N, C-alpha and C positions, 0 to 999 in steps of 0.2 A: 552400507550406510544407510539408517533408516531416515525418512522423512524429518520426523522430529530432530534427528541428529544433524541432518544437513541444515535445517534451519535454524537450530542454537548456534551453529557455527557460523551460519552467514550472520547472525546478529553481535556476534561476538566478534567479527572483525570490524562491522561498523566503527565509524570516526567516536570517539568518547562521549563529546557532547552531544550525539544522538540516539548514544544505546539505551539510554533510560526511555527515551520515548518508543524506541522500536520495541525494547522489551515487553514495557507492559501493553502493547498492541498485539505483539503475537501472543502475551501471555492469554490474553481475551478472544482469540480466535475460536472459532465453533468447529470442535472436532470430526463433527459431522458433516462439516463441509469440505469439498476438494478444498486443497492446500492452495492452488493460484487464485481461486475464487473467493476464497476466505481471504488471503491477504489485500486483493482487489477491495474487498468490503472493507477491510480494514483504513485501507487507504480515502477511500471515499467517507468514511465515517469521521477520520482526522480533517479531512475537506470540508466539511459539512460543519466540524466544532470550530474551526478556524475562522469561518466566514466573516462573522460577525466582529471579529479584534483583530483585523487584517493591520491595524495603525499599530498594534503590541509587537513590540520587539519579539516576544517569547512566542508568539505565533509564527516566526521565521523557522524555528525548529519543529513546527508543527508541519508545516509546509514541505521543510526538508525529510521527514519522516516519512509524510506521505510519498513524497519521490522515492524513498528508498523503500517504501513497501511496494510501490509498484515495479521497480526494478525487481524485488522479490519473486513478484507474483510471476514473470516475466521468465525468471531463472529456474522457478518452481515447475513452472509448465515445459521449459525445456529439458529438466531432470526428470520429472514424473513420466511425460508424455510428448516426447517433442515432435510428433505430428499434429500437435493441435495447436503450438506455439502462435504460427501466424494469425487463426482463429481468434484465440484470446487474446493478442494484440489488437485485433481490430474491434475486438468486445469491449477495450478498454479506452479506445482514441474518441475522437470528438463524434462519431454514430452510435458510441456505447456510453457505458459509464461516467467514464469522465465529462464527456460531451452534456449529460442530463444534470452532472453536478454544474459545470459550466453555465449551463443555462439557467439555473437556479441563482447564480450568481449576477446576472446581469442587471446593471444598474447600482450596482454595490460598489463603495469604494472602501 
């Protein structure tokens, strides 16, 4: 199974309410970037985009889609290079990309 097939299968298995947002996010991935890193970047972009509209009900779907993309990033790392999974997960966490996104959210409601 190719990486592209693997990713399409994972998105297709997503709940219907989220599938559209996930499909849109993965359609715009940079093919030159390693898949786990590209998925993490897509999740970060969704989080940045929803930051100023958190009170909107529609924002919940973007937050759930970002969560799904982060899960896919971890799965993709495990699929493509299991030895890097722990390091990649740390890079996503509080001291990594998500920590930087959260730091920009401080003071917002």
